[in-house]
Backbone as CSV, one residue per row, in Angstrom:
resi,resn,N_x,N_y,N_z,CA_x,CA_y,CA_z,C_x,C_y,C_z
1,MET,68.768,79.239,98.931,69.264,78.052,98.972,68.166,77.117,99.041
2,ALA,67.829,75.546,98.533,67.697,74.868,98.855,67.988,73.791,99.806
3,VAL,67.674,73.368,101.266,68.709,72.626,102.186,68.883,71.371,100.889
4,ARG,70.083,70.780,100.585,70.070,69.617,100.221,69.984,68.713,101.427
5,ARG,69.121,67.344,100.575,68.988,66.071,101.184,69.222,65.090,101.028
6,SER,70.541,63.675,101.535,70.675,62.645,101.025,69.775,62.203,100.288
7,ARG,69.450,61.626,99.058,68.559,60.833,98.576,68.257,59.074,99.339
8,ARG,69.509,58.485,99.636,68.990,57.665,100.822,68.395,58.106,102.094
9,ALA,68.843,58.654,102.623,68.285,58.822,104.275,67.467,59.912,104.461
10,GLY,67.275,60.635,103.517,66.110,62.200,103.169,66.893,63.086,104.340
11,ARG,68.569,62.799,104.709,69.031,64.201,105.842,69.960,64.838,105.287
12,PHE,69.802,65.925,106.302,70.451,67.068,105.708,71.876,66.605,105.451
13,VAL,72.328,67.291,104.120,73.894,67.134,103.774,74.135,68.523,103.262
14,PRO,75.492,69.432,104.162,76.030,70.675,103.950,76.449,70.716,102.690
15,ASP,76.703,72.001,102.535,76.730,72.456,101.021,78.258,73.126,101.151
16,PHE,79.233,72.420,100.855,80.460,72.828,100.846,81.012,73.502,99.707
17,ASP,79.704,74.408,98.934,80.060,75.381,97.773,81.519,76.051,98.097
18,ARG,82.353,75.956,97.011,83.616,76.828,97.437,83.521,78.676,97.161
19,ASP,82.492,78.554,95.788,81.941,79.836,95.680,80.966,80.690,96.351
20,SER,80.954,79.855,97.489,79.042,79.992,98.519,78.163,80.467,97.647
21,GLY,77.809,79.743,96.477,76.551,80.295,95.985,76.919,81.286,94.950
22,ASP,78.302,82.107,94.759,78.387,83.084,93.647,78.217,82.142,92.101
23,ARG,77.465,82.664,91.726,77.302,81.641,90.346,77.916,82.355,89.287
24,ALA,78.391,83.603,89.487,79.203,84.728,88.490,80.892,84.111,88.705
25,LEU,80.827,83.918,89.637,82.686,83.488,90.477,82.501,81.892,89.410
26,THR,81.701,81.375,90.110,82.012,79.427,89.279,82.083,79.743,87.937
27,ASP,81.505,80.669,87.454,81.652,80.237,85.676,83.185,81.062,85.406
28,ALA,83.275,81.952,86.101,84.779,82.584,85.893,85.818,81.710,85.630
29,ARG,85.305,80.937,87.147,86.501,79.969,87.479,86.940,79.101,86.618
30,HIS,85.606,78.457,85.748,85.468,77.252,84.801,86.244,78.032,83.402
31,ASP,85.749,79.342,83.328,86.662,79.713,82.551,88.206,79.665,82.207
32,ILE,88.706,80.239,83.634,90.166,79.930,83.596,90.363,78.571,83.264
33,VAL,89.832,77.351,83.850,90.459,76.160,83.550,90.253,75.904,81.875
34,ILE,89.828,76.546,81.073,89.592,76.671,79.417,90.806,77.484,79.131
35,GLY,91.216,78.174,79.940,92.077,79.125,79.491,91.611,80.525,78.440
36,ARG,90.503,80.642,79.094,89.376,81.820,78.462,89.534,82.802,79.235
37,TRP,90.487,84.167,79.610,90.455,84.948,80.672,89.117,86.252,80.160
38,GLN,88.106,86.159,79.169,87.167,87.844,79.281,86.261,87.204,80.268
39,GLY,85.667,86.157,80.747,84.311,86.269,81.588,85.383,86.573,82.632
40,VAL,86.562,86.423,83.436,87.092,87.310,84.476,87.188,88.394,84.581
41,ARG,87.658,88.548,83.326,87.672,90.433,82.930,86.705,90.909,83.418
42,ASP,85.414,90.456,82.758,83.773,91.327,82.566,83.464,90.554,84.360
43,LEU,83.594,89.751,84.879,83.391,89.975,86.400,84.192,90.880,87.083
44,LEU,85.145,90.935,87.068,85.565,91.881,87.708,85.627,93.266,87.616
45,HIS,85.329,93.525,86.338,84.506,94.920,86.061,83.311,95.038,86.851
46,ALA,82.638,94.031,86.785,81.245,94.412,87.360,81.298,93.972,88.864
47,THR,82.292,93.409,89.179,82.116,93.749,90.744,82.412,95.024,91.903
48,GLY,82.936,95.784,90.359,83.316,97.195,91.040,84.268,97.367,92.207
49,ARG,83.864,98.406,92.978,84.437,99.002,94.316,83.639,98.060,95.117
50,ASP,82.936,97.138,95.288,82.498,96.208,96.302,83.932,95.367,97.042
51,TRP,84.538,96.131,98.094,86.091,95.665,98.559,85.948,94.082,99.238
52,PRO,85.036,94.122,99.676,84.684,92.983,100.480,84.201,91.637,99.244
53,LEU,83.201,91.539,98.523,83.428,91.021,97.315,84.112,90.722,96.281
54,ARG,85.080,91.556,96.126,85.822,92.196,95.364,87.287,90.990,95.627
55,THR,87.369,91.229,96.874,89.109,90.182,98.007,88.548,88.877,97.564
56,HIS,86.911,88.488,97.599,86.345,87.509,97.993,87.067,86.587,96.424
57,ARG,86.374,87.361,95.207,86.256,86.684,94.221,88.038,86.475,93.669
58,LEU,88.844,87.444,93.904,90.019,87.520,93.469,90.833,86.631,93.810
59,ARG,90.526,86.582,95.744,91.266,85.228,96.391,91.146,83.473,95.940
60,LEU,90.071,83.826,94.847,89.665,81.972,94.653,89.684,82.365,93.136
61,LEU,89.885,83.220,92.306,90.216,83.540,91.191,91.465,83.190,90.936
62,ALA,92.287,83.629,91.750,93.900,83.146,92.132,94.333,81.645,92.198
63,HIS,93.625,81.248,92.914,93.814,79.707,93.202,93.722,79.216,92.292
64,ALA,92.356,79.517,91.327,92.121,78.755,90.210,93.366,79.017,89.085
65,ALA,93.600,80.271,89.003,94.970,80.260,87.847,95.596,79.871,87.974
66,ALA,96.514,79.550,89.015,97.665,79.086,89.740,98.201,78.110,88.512
67,ALA,97.240,77.277,88.359,97.699,76.054,87.766,98.054,76.213,86.335
68,GLY,97.699,77.560,85.946,98.086,77.657,84.109,98.588,79.102,83.697
69,SER,98.165,79.427,83.076,98.579,80.390,82.532,97.275,81.628,81.637
70,THR,96.128,81.691,82.472,95.514,82.313,82.081,95.959,84.275,82.520
71,SER,95.746,84.160,83.608,96.283,85.229,84.466,97.265,86.074,83.197
72,GLU,98.575,85.189,82.778,99.402,86.101,82.352,98.709,86.437,80.548
73,SER,98.107,85.453,79.948,97.373,85.756,78.821,96.715,86.689,78.690
74,TRP,95.920,87.256,80.001,94.820,88.235,80.034,95.688,89.451,80.214
75,TYR,97.051,89.592,81.232,97.910,90.771,81.236,98.705,91.142,79.817
76,ALA,98.859,90.019,78.982,99.228,90.095,77.887,98.743,91.231,77.192
77,ALA,97.292,90.271,76.759,96.672,90.851,75.785,95.926,92.493,76.058
78,GLU,95.704,92.829,77.427,95.217,94.397,77.724,96.472,94.243,79.061
79,PRO,97.466,94.773,78.562,98.126,95.607,79.996,97.720,96.186,80.537
80,GLY,96.742,96.973,79.826,96.350,98.642,80.372,95.190,98.264,81.411
81,ASP,94.709,97.114,81.392,93.365,96.471,82.556,94.166,96.724,83.626
82,PRO,94.080,97.421,84.938,94.266,97.462,86.176,94.032,96.190,87.021
83,ASP,92.788,95.387,86.699,92.479,94.098,87.148,93.169,93.323,86.633
84,ALA,93.578,93.155,85.381,94.785,92.029,85.003,95.879,92.066,85.796
85,ALA,96.321,93.214,86.184,97.805,93.530,87.169,97.203,92.741,87.836
86,VAL,96.324,92.874,88.832,96.049,92.714,90.142,96.018,90.991,90.207
87,LEU,95.120,90.375,89.034,94.788,89.143,89.589,96.262,88.674,88.890
88,ARG,97.062,89.233,88.440,98.118,88.587,87.818,99.253,88.434,88.992
89,ALA,99.134,89.645,90.499,99.939,90.026,91.284,99.105,88.529,92.320
90,ALA,98.219,88.028,92.751,97.412,87.556,93.609,97.739,86.042,92.884
91,THR,97.839,85.792,91.994,98.062,84.195,91.067,99.856,84.067,91.410
92,GLU,100.119,85.351,91.592,101.861,84.928,91.544,101.928,84.504,93.111
93,VAL,101.648,85.020,94.299,101.655,84.593,95.312,101.094,82.989,95.946
94,VAL,100.052,82.720,94.928,99.131,81.423,95.156,100.426,80.493,94.691
95,ARG,101.221,81.020,93.962,101.791,79.640,92.851,103.183,79.641,93.770
96,VAL,103.728,80.854,94.456,104.409,80.758,95.664,104.392,79.986,96.851
97,PHE,103.290,80.350,97.284,102.618,79.533,98.433,103.044,77.824,98.382
98,ASP,102.286,77.610,96.764,101.938,76.262,96.737,103.826,75.583,96.482
99,ALA,104.532,76.125,96.024,105.933,76.170,95.794,106.903,75.849,97.396
100,ALA,106.000,76.192,98.318,106.674,76.258,99.526,106.236,75.285,100.118
101,ILE,104.789,75.361,99.853,104.241,74.194,100.446,104.671,72.509,99.946
102,ALA,104.804,72.339,98.998,105.413,71.353,98.220,107.332,71.093,98.653
103,ALA,107.506,72.273,99.217,108.878,71.602,99.649,109.103,71.531,100.859
104,GLY,107.785,71.638,101.245,107.882,71.267,102.782,108.386,72.442,104.598
105,ARG,107.338,72.018,105.262,108.057,73.263,105.956,109.439,73.091,106.469
106,GLY,109.293,74.537,106.717,110.981,74.694,107.034,111.782,74.569,106.056
107,ALA,112.102,74.408,104.534,112.295,74.501,103.724,112.685,76.004,103.152
108,PRO,113.363,76.709,103.240,113.985,77.890,102.592,113.227,78.286,101.167
109,VAL,112.506,79.447,100.868,112.056,79.843,99.768,112.750,80.702,98.984
110,ASP,112.660,80.832,97.838,113.799,81.405,97.208,113.698,82.832,96.910
111,ARG,114.840,83.983,97.856,114.272,84.832,97.840,114.003,85.604,96.825
112,ALA,115.236,85.359,95.688,114.769,86.164,94.655,113.532,86.251,93.952
113,ARG,112.621,84.593,94.143,111.535,84.992,93.721,110.536,85.749,94.559
114,LEU,110.851,85.542,95.656,109.826,86.584,96.718,110.000,87.722,96.048
115,ASP,111.213,88.226,96.367,111.365,89.781,96.040,110.693,89.624,94.370
116,THR,110.570,89.183,93.757,109.888,89.488,92.397,108.386,89.588,92.717
117,THR,107.795,88.678,93.408,106.588,88.685,93.340,106.066,89.599,93.939
118,VAL,106.720,90.369,94.773,106.816,91.753,95.855,106.547,92.520,94.881
119,LEU,107.395,92.566,93.810,107.808,93.880,93.166,106.101,93.803,91.743
120,THR,106.166,92.679,91.502,104.746,92.151,90.961,103.187,92.871,91.412
121,CYS,103.604,92.840,92.995,102.210,93.056,93.451,102.138,94.689,93.799
122,LEU,103.417,95.455,93.840,103.674,96.709,94.048,103.256,97.256,92.358
123,VAL,103.316,96.651,91.563,102.737,97.387,90.390,101.451,97.230,90.029
124,ALA,101.066,96.107,90.297,99.151,96.176,90.550,98.710,97.071,91.758
125,ALA,99.385,97.533,92.718,98.988,98.551,93.445,99.107,99.722,93.017
126,ASP,100.460,100.001,91.685,100.289,101.522,90.759,99.172,101.139,89.995
127,ALA,98.782,99.994,89.039,97.879,99.880,87.769,96.934,100.398,88.665
128,ARG,96.064,100.026,89.858,94.955,100.634,90.622,94.972,100.644,91.708
129,PRO,95.360,102.421,92.161,95.649,102.911,93.362,94.776,102.574,94.417
130,ASP,93.310,102.436,94.369,91.872,102.502,95.108,92.331,100.776,95.761
131,ASP,92.612,99.830,94.737,92.062,98.362,95.311,92.948,98.495,96.418
132,PRO,92.050,97.495,97.186,92.870,96.628,98.450,93.447,95.922,98.332
133,MET,93.235,94.755,97.134,93.748,93.433,96.976,94.969,93.479,96.717
134,PRO,95.635,94.394,95.891,97.496,94.214,96.048,98.309,94.316,97.548
135,TRP,97.670,95.022,98.414,97.933,94.762,99.751,98.000,93.665,100.332
136,VAL,96.668,93.388,100.297,96.191,92.040,100.925,97.225,90.815,99.988
137,SER,97.479,91.011,99.095,98.600,90.272,98.526,100.016,90.312,98.829
138,LEU,100.569,91.520,99.657,102.053,91.798,99.892,101.770,91.370,101.478
139,LEU,100.539,91.594,102.417,100.795,91.069,103.192,100.438,89.124,103.809
140,THR,99.790,88.718,102.283,99.993,87.064,101.864,101.553,86.656,102.111
141,ILE,102.220,87.236,101.263,103.339,86.798,101.084,104.282,86.950,101.682
142,ALA,103.969,88.021,102.990,105.191,88.515,103.861,105.548,87.059,104.517
143,ARG,104.886,86.179,105.216,104.988,85.320,105.747,106.048,84.262,105.043
144,LEU,106.310,84.389,103.754,107.158,83.414,103.472,108.656,83.908,103.606
145,TYR,108.962,84.969,103.894,110.055,85.242,103.788,111.100,85.331,105.483
146,GLN,112.086,84.327,105.297,112.622,83.812,106.342,113.286,85.040,107.462
147,GLY,112.378,84.993,108.740,112.570,86.330,109.638,111.479,86.931,109.218
148,GLY,110.428,86.942,108.351,109.931,87.782,108.027,110.326,89.025,107.769
149,VAL,109.451,89.827,107.165,110.015,91.164,106.325,109.908,92.388,107.529
150,GLY,111.048,93.238,107.021,111.170,94.526,108.208,110.032,95.563,108.684
151,ARG,110.148,95.522,109.624,108.753,96.169,110.788,108.153,97.197,110.213
152,ALA,109.138,98.210,109.240,108.648,99.342,108.921,107.810,99.043,107.484
153,GLU,108.495,97.810,106.739,108.049,97.567,105.352,106.408,96.959,105.641
154,LEU,106.440,95.941,106.967,105.087,95.266,107.285,104.106,96.726,107.224
155,ARG,104.406,97.251,108.508,103.750,98.746,108.644,103.103,99.444,107.579
156,ALA,103.789,99.524,106.597,103.410,100.392,105.477,102.640,99.811,104.639
157,TRP,102.807,98.709,104.544,101.778,97.735,103.636,100.577,97.603,104.171
158,TRP,100.574,97.194,105.936,99.310,97.330,106.346,98.690,98.814,106.576
159,ASP,99.538,99.725,106.264,98.634,101.244,106.674,97.898,101.559,105.385
160,GLU,98.591,101.031,103.939,98.318,101.035,102.795,96.761,100.483,102.299
161,LEU,96.639,99.120,103.380,95.939,98.349,103.089,94.511,99.028,103.586
162,ARG,94.911,99.551,104.614,93.389,100.050,105.907,93.154,101.413,105.323
163,ARG,93.814,102.483,104.618,93.765,103.259,104.012,92.716,103.334,103.101
164,ARG,92.754,102.254,102.312,91.797,101.705,101.076,90.231,101.360,101.767
165,ASP,90.420,100.009,102.525,89.392,99.253,102.995,89.589,99.159,104.636
166,PRO,89.609,99.836,105.688,89.636,99.252,107.271,88.996,98.353,107.346
167,ASP,88.063,97.647,106.834,87.568,96.376,107.174,87.544,95.482,106.290
168,ASN,88.717,95.705,105.920,89.116,94.155,104.929,89.424,92.959,105.607
169,LEU,88.721,91.938,105.454,88.883,91.074,106.467,89.556,89.892,106.537
170,GLU,90.096,89.689,105.167,90.859,88.747,104.699,92.754,89.326,104.986
171,GLY,92.729,90.779,104.411,94.190,91.369,104.634,94.011,91.519,106.478
172,HIS,93.223,91.753,107.425,93.531,91.265,108.525,94.080,89.929,109.029
173,ILE,92.989,88.862,108.052,93.489,87.504,108.527,94.715,87.503,108.151
174,GLN,95.328,87.706,106.902,96.975,87.377,106.309,97.708,88.053,107.798
175,LEU,97.540,89.267,107.975,98.370,90.276,109.022,98.414,88.933,110.598
176,LEU,97.087,88.572,110.716,97.096,87.561,112.100,98.086,86.394,111.941
177,ARG,98.122,85.718,110.668,98.613,84.727,110.712,100.021,85.408,110.759
178,TYR,100.408,86.214,109.753,101.797,86.314,110.160,102.336,86.788,111.603
179,ARG,101.402,87.208,112.493,101.712,87.385,113.737,101.493,86.223,114.620
180,SER,101.059,85.052,114.255,100.961,84.204,114.911,102.450,83.029,115.184
181,ALA,101.758,82.399,116.499,103.315,81.866,116.428,103.968,80.404,115.522
182,ARG,102.847,79.963,114.617,103.152,79.399,113.453,104.223,80.388,112.818
183,TRP,103.918,81.301,112.678,104.953,81.936,111.894,106.044,82.702,112.246
184,HIS,105.793,84.225,112.488,106.285,84.917,113.056,106.125,86.310,113.794
185,GLY,105.519,85.601,114.902,104.685,85.949,116.323,104.547,84.991,117.335
186,THR,103.695,85.269,118.195,103.429,84.825,119.131,102.063,84.621,119.348
187,HIS,101.330,83.988,120.165,100.392,83.752,120.394,99.272,84.842,120.635
188,GLY,99.910,85.481,121.666,99.542,86.633,122.203,99.745,87.921,121.692
189,SER,100.525,88.277,120.461,100.443,89.194,119.410,99.784,88.885,118.649
190,MET,99.184,87.755,118.412,98.160,87.230,117.159,96.591,88.135,118.124
191,TYR,96.768,87.711,119.579,95.255,87.590,120.107,95.309,89.394,119.915
192,ASP,96.331,89.708,120.442,96.413,91.521,120.566,96.005,91.975,119.199
193,LEU,96.454,91.439,118.117,95.925,91.853,116.674,94.087,91.871,116.402
194,ALA,93.467,90.675,116.843,92.191,90.665,116.755,91.031,90.974,117.660
195,ARG,91.794,91.594,119.081,91.070,92.208,120.056,91.602,93.405,119.578
196,ASP,92.569,94.098,119.440,92.319,95.260,118.848,90.970,95.715,117.779
197,ALA,91.587,94.655,117.030,90.731,95.149,115.665,89.055,95.193,115.946
198,ALA,89.154,94.155,116.729,87.282,93.697,117.177,86.932,94.778,118.024
199,GLY,88.018,95.782,119.342,87.653,96.629,119.423,86.911,97.959,118.681
200,ALA,88.123,98.026,117.986,87.292,99.331,117.121,86.776,99.247,115.928
201,ALA,86.309,98.298,116.061,85.172,98.155,114.505,83.999,98.540,114.847
202,ARG,83.759,98.640,113.967,82.015,99.536,113.653,80.707,98.713,114.038
203,PRO,79.797,99.146,113.949,78.588,97.848,113.816,78.526,97.375,112.632
204,GLY,78.566,96.176,113.020,78.115,94.856,111.340,79.740,94.756,110.933
205,SER,80.695,95.150,111.210,81.980,94.810,110.524,82.097,93.549,111.498
206,PRO,82.499,93.079,110.105,82.656,90.987,110.561,83.922,91.224,111.378
207,LEU,84.977,91.830,111.576,86.256,92.047,111.859,86.018,91.463,113.452
208,PRO,85.547,91.651,114.141,84.953,91.148,115.611,85.363,89.366,115.665
209,VAL,85.310,88.700,114.586,85.343,87.840,114.088,86.993,87.001,114.497
210,LEU,87.630,87.840,114.020,88.830,87.695,114.005,89.379,87.305,115.512
211,VAL,89.058,87.536,116.523,89.191,87.000,117.832,88.532,85.053,117.201
212,GLN,88.029,84.820,116.426,87.529,83.323,116.770,88.687,82.774,115.851
213,ILE,88.851,83.328,114.922,89.894,82.778,114.009,91.249,82.886,114.845
214,ALA,91.437,83.500,115.464,92.810,83.251,116.289,92.715,82.402,117.388
215,ARG,91.414,82.092,117.433,91.298,80.412,119.209,91.263,79.553,118.100
216,ALA,91.263,79.590,116.861,91.353,78.612,115.986,92.447,78.087,115.169
217,GLU,93.204,79.298,115.180,94.818,79.180,114.674,95.544,78.976,115.893
218,GLU,95.207,79.095,117.022,96.016,78.828,118.301,95.992,77.058,118.208
219,TYR,94.520,76.923,118.191,93.815,75.323,118.534,94.632,74.532,117.503
220,ARG,94.972,75.061,116.242,95.550,74.113,115.217,96.791,73.650,115.484
221,TYR,97.528,75.317,115.839,99.209,75.246,116.469,99.165,73.733,117.557
222,VAL,98.664,74.439,118.181,99.261,73.431,119.617,98.675,72.209,119.420
223,ALA,97.979,71.676,118.523,97.314,70.432,118.440,98.366,69.643,117.410
224,ASP,98.633,70.593,116.527,100.030,69.988,115.466,101.017,69.442,116.553
225,ALA,101.643,70.454,117.519,102.775,70.175,117.886,102.560,69.519,119.125
226,SER,101.517,68.854,118.911,101.291,67.732,120.037,100.493,66.424,119.910
227,ARG,100.606,66.300,118.359,100.583,65.203,117.742,101.686,64.039,117.623
228,GLY,100.880,63.233,119.056,101.707,61.704,118.918,102.055,61.959,120.320
229,ARG,101.987,63.092,121.055,102.279,63.141,122.331,101.163,63.281,123.446
230,ALA,101.554,63.424,124.340,100.896,63.819,125.452,99.612,64.881,125.565
231,PRO,98.443,65.006,125.501,97.769,65.666,125.264,98.394,67.348,126.289
232,VAL,98.116,68.422,125.914,98.429,69.675,127.025,97.812,69.635,127.982
233,ARG,97.655,69.737,129.069,96.928,69.944,130.128,95.912,71.127,130.088
234,GLY,94.838,70.790,130.214,93.796,71.771,129.811,93.474,72.299,128.601
235,PHE,94.042,71.764,127.776,93.534,72.209,126.301,92.119,71.978,125.827
236,ASP,91.694,70.995,126.488,90.489,70.460,126.605,88.953,71.899,126.393
237,GLN,89.697,72.694,127.543,88.827,73.680,127.180,88.939,74.948,126.588
238,HIS,89.983,74.529,125.762,90.025,76.037,124.378,89.288,76.196,124.034
239,TRP,88.304,75.756,123.675,86.977,76.691,122.880,85.573,76.855,124.281
240,LYS,85.812,76.453,125.269,84.388,76.763,126.327,84.770,77.258,127.739
241,HIS,86.336,77.896,127.836,86.595,78.282,129.154,85.392,79.897,128.891
242,GLU,85.396,80.631,129.941,84.813,81.831,130.258,84.955,82.338,129.254
243,LEU,86.582,82.883,129.270,86.492,84.088,128.153,86.255,83.888,126.550
244,ALA,86.884,82.347,126.044,85.885,81.921,125.015,84.606,82.562,124.791
245,ALA,83.733,81.383,125.365,82.510,82.151,125.500,81.823,83.531,124.988
246,THR,82.769,84.286,126.462,82.651,85.855,126.619,82.830,86.500,125.294
247,GLU,83.948,85.850,124.649,84.058,86.500,122.995,83.634,86.755,122.268
248,ALA,82.914,84.920,121.791,81.974,84.860,121.149,80.760,85.690,121.352
249,VAL,80.147,85.643,122.588,79.010,85.997,122.090,79.355,87.699,122.118
250,ARG,80.077,88.194,122.527,80.390,89.551,121.753,80.511,89.774,120.565
251,THR,81.293,88.606,119.914,81.127,88.831,118.330,79.855,88.464,117.561
252,CYS,79.243,88.233,118.388,77.633,87.915,117.547,76.921,89.143,117.914
253,SER,77.488,90.064,118.909,76.323,91.216,119.401,77.373,92.487,118.708
254,ARG,78.496,92.500,118.276,79.135,93.727,117.241,78.766,92.793,115.923
255,TRP,79.153,92.083,115.464,79.117,91.461,114.145,77.518,91.752,113.755
256,LEU,77.179,90.739,114.036,75.818,90.714,113.528,74.319,91.098,114.310
257,GLY,74.727,92.102,115.339,73.677,92.623,116.032,73.668,94.050,115.025
258,GLY,74.804,94.837,114.065,74.803,95.147,113.249,74.807,95.164,111.714
259,ARG,74.338,93.896,111.419,74.928,93.487,110.191,73.578,94.018,109.553
260,PRO,73.302,94.301,108.286,72.049,94.558,107.637,71.652,93.056,106.991
261,PRO,70.285,93.364,107.139,69.531,92.014,107.269,69.702,91.464,106.004
262,GLY,69.328,90.445,105.550,69.555,89.634,103.976,70.361,88.996,104.453
263,PRO,70.644,87.759,102.915,71.016,86.823,102.562,72.503,86.912,102.794
264,VAL,72.930,85.767,103.504,74.431,85.600,103.698,75.126,85.992,102.282
265,ARG,76.244,87.066,101.933,76.760,87.423,101.316,77.922,86.102,100.964
266,PRO,78.385,85.972,99.704,79.601,84.569,99.347,80.844,84.718,100.282
267,GLU,81.110,85.984,100.516,82.417,86.073,101.032,81.871,86.315,103.002
268,GLU,81.063,86.281,103.337,80.637,85.664,104.604,80.502,84.596,105.218
269,VAL,80.448,83.512,104.339,80.394,82.200,104.429,81.346,81.625,105.509
270,GLU,82.464,81.474,105.052,83.546,81.403,105.858,83.374,81.977,106.942
271,PRO,83.749,83.153,107.304,84.060,83.539,108.748,82.577,83.476,109.337
272,LEU,81.738,83.524,108.721,80.115,82.850,110.418,79.984,81.252,110.272
273,ASN,81.243,80.575,109.400,81.503,79.338,109.878,82.242,79.131,111.108
274,TYR,83.295,79.892,111.233,83.933,80.021,112.664,83.518,80.355,113.167
275,LEU,82.386,81.555,113.632,81.549,81.741,114.399,80.790,80.613,115.125
276,ALA,80.378,79.988,114.154,78.985,79.154,114.647,79.954,77.605,115.226
277,HIS,80.901,77.597,114.815,81.987,76.371,115.336,82.518,76.890,116.638
278,ALA,82.613,78.208,117.187,82.765,79.065,118.213,81.844,78.542,119.180
279,ALA,80.586,79.122,118.978,79.558,79.047,119.685,79.510,77.897,120.195
280,CYS,79.288,76.493,119.071,79.020,75.379,119.604,79.984,74.750,120.621
281,HIS,80.804,74.719,120.125,81.830,74.558,121.381,82.145,75.179,122.254
282,ALA,81.525,76.625,122.760,81.457,77.317,123.909,79.681,76.807,124.721
283,ALA,79.107,76.190,124.203,77.848,75.594,124.557,76.716,77.308,124.606
284,LEU,77.002,77.543,123.295,76.022,79.094,123.193,74.793,78.704,122.261
285,THR,74.353,77.511,122.598,72.843,77.259,122.259,71.987,78.592,121.192
286,ASP,71.889,79.671,122.011,71.252,80.698,121.252,71.929,81.282,119.863
287,GLN,73.313,81.284,120.617,73.656,82.203,119.358,73.768,81.032,118.194
288,ALA,74.273,80.070,118.728,74.784,78.761,117.349,73.367,78.427,116.674
289,ARG,72.698,78.658,117.403,70.980,78.034,116.629,70.478,79.046,115.740
290,ASP,70.742,80.664,115.969,71.066,81.559,115.448,71.696,81.513,114.331
291,LEU,73.441,81.320,114.108,74.309,81.271,113.073,73.784,80.047,112.193
292,PHE,73.277,79.100,112.564,72.754,78.222,111.770,71.609,78.352,111.249
293,THR,70.643,78.640,111.141,69.562,79.725,110.846,69.816,80.736,109.495
294,LEU,70.815,81.370,109.939,71.446,82.238,108.862,72.180,81.734,108.026
295,LEU,72.883,80.540,108.460,74.055,79.934,107.481,72.843,78.860,106.680
296,GLY,72.008,78.331,106.838,71.285,77.548,106.257,72.560,76.087,105.772
297,PRO,72.459,75.596,104.498,73.159,74.527,104.280,74.904,75.181,104.360
298,ARG,75.087,76.126,104.252,76.024,76.884,103.776,77.382,76.302,104.531
299,ALA,78.182,75.494,104.438,79.481,75.250,105.168,80.611,75.548,104.790
300,ALA,81.561,75.485,105.437,83.042,75.951,105.095,83.841,74.687,105.782
301,TRP,84.568,74.529,105.209,85.733,73.682,105.443,86.446,73.648,106.727
302,PHE,87.143,74.949,106.902,87.305,75.412,107.857,86.551,76.067,108.817
303,PRO,86.384,76.206,109.915,87.748,75.632,110.737,86.975,74.096,111.388
304,TRP,85.908,73.561,110.788,85.369,72.262,111.371,86.652,71.267,111.089
305,SER,87.513,71.650,110.075,88.237,69.877,109.956,89.227,70.131,111.074
306,TYR,89.428,71.464,111.597,90.663,71.018,113.156,90.145,69.979,113.744
307,THR,88.906,70.307,114.178,88.434,69.518,114.814,87.568,67.906,114.780
308,GLY,88.074,67.689,113.507,86.845,66.215,112.885,86.518,66.292,111.367
309,ASP,85.813,65.517,111.284,85.121,65.572,109.989,84.348,66.667,109.546
310,PRO,84.884,67.721,108.844,83.720,68.890,108.924,82.425,68.679,108.660
311,ALA,82.064,67.755,107.401,80.456,67.651,107.129,79.898,66.750,108.618
312,GLN,80.503,66.173,109.435,79.568,65.120,110.394,79.652,66.099,111.218
313,GLN,80.694,67.184,111.615,80.383,68.013,112.687,79.179,69.424,112.328
314,PHE,79.191,69.656,110.998,78.467,70.829,111.083,77.289,69.882,110.562
315,THR,76.687,68.653,110.211,75.592,68.045,110.755,75.163,67.846,111.787
316,HIS,76.017,67.325,112.510,75.434,67.116,114.075,74.927,68.330,114.695
317,TRP,76.119,69.209,114.403,75.223,70.302,115.315,74.018,71.239,115.203
318,ARG,73.947,70.973,113.904,73.051,71.646,113.199,71.602,70.864,113.215
319,GLU,71.872,69.827,113.488,70.488,68.644,113.662,70.239,68.784,115.404
320,GLU,71.030,69.064,115.875,71.258,69.101,117.402,70.450,70.232,117.911
321,LEU,70.675,71.557,117.020,70.317,72.951,117.555,68.517,72.541,116.855
322,LEU,68.627,72.444,115.288,67.232,73.072,114.911,66.854,72.080,114.546
323,GLY,66.909,70.527,114.985,66.555,69.380,114.500,66.901,68.718,113.071
324,ARG,66.394,67.567,113.126,66.573,66.830,111.390,65.269,67.925,110.522
325,PRO,65.646,68.310,109.528,64.969,68.406,108.529,63.845,67.631,107.612
């Protein structure tokens, strides 16, 4: 991907492409907007059992489909296609979350609608038994239950996901958020999950970055809670104290040290941005430089938006480490 520059100043411009350069996904999302489902079907069939890419694509396709009826049209036209069932379930999860956001934090979500969405996800799981995505959808919707879901049920969903794709980063992120202080847990339980997964991950797995994602979730929670009040004592060290720096170095070693050489895959862009953000704020110059070199112009809105203007931050750190193009 060519580095983008502004015409006026000739400066680097970060690329916040939501599809991370996945042109086939971009085309399919455009099809959804015009109500055409055939391109979506063909894309998912072609993706096959590449679970990381499939999960990434389904997540973005569901967000695109939530505002219309394309997923239902496909399911009605081809009810025997398991991919149609999986997308329909993921789309309904997005819709329920959108409704919860519109109602405002703390407003109860209709229990009957949540239960119906869970059943839709289970139908999708039955339709395609090898696919981890329906279990990612279930771990996502679990957050919206008042008081959470039963421990045994949550554990069952989690085990089903890991049985199909033990390295599924999106599923881990959903459980991490469920266990966070913002939802149904604590900072400690969130970090326990992240560190346990990172410690057990095989070389080259992206799971170690869960620790940096947990750190970003904690920062966002504390920053939101203290908005308009005096800063939390010591919170300015959140990103750069010894443990934060040590864990960022460890993630670079475990993930990138075992990662196959080659260009960044679409599903890697956002987690690599989490790691680059952590490395920058922990003053890990060598690691941050390597990450910006690997990413090129590929930026992600999160977690840069938690600490300021995303484009300004990404550009500032990149130019400081790599120089101006």
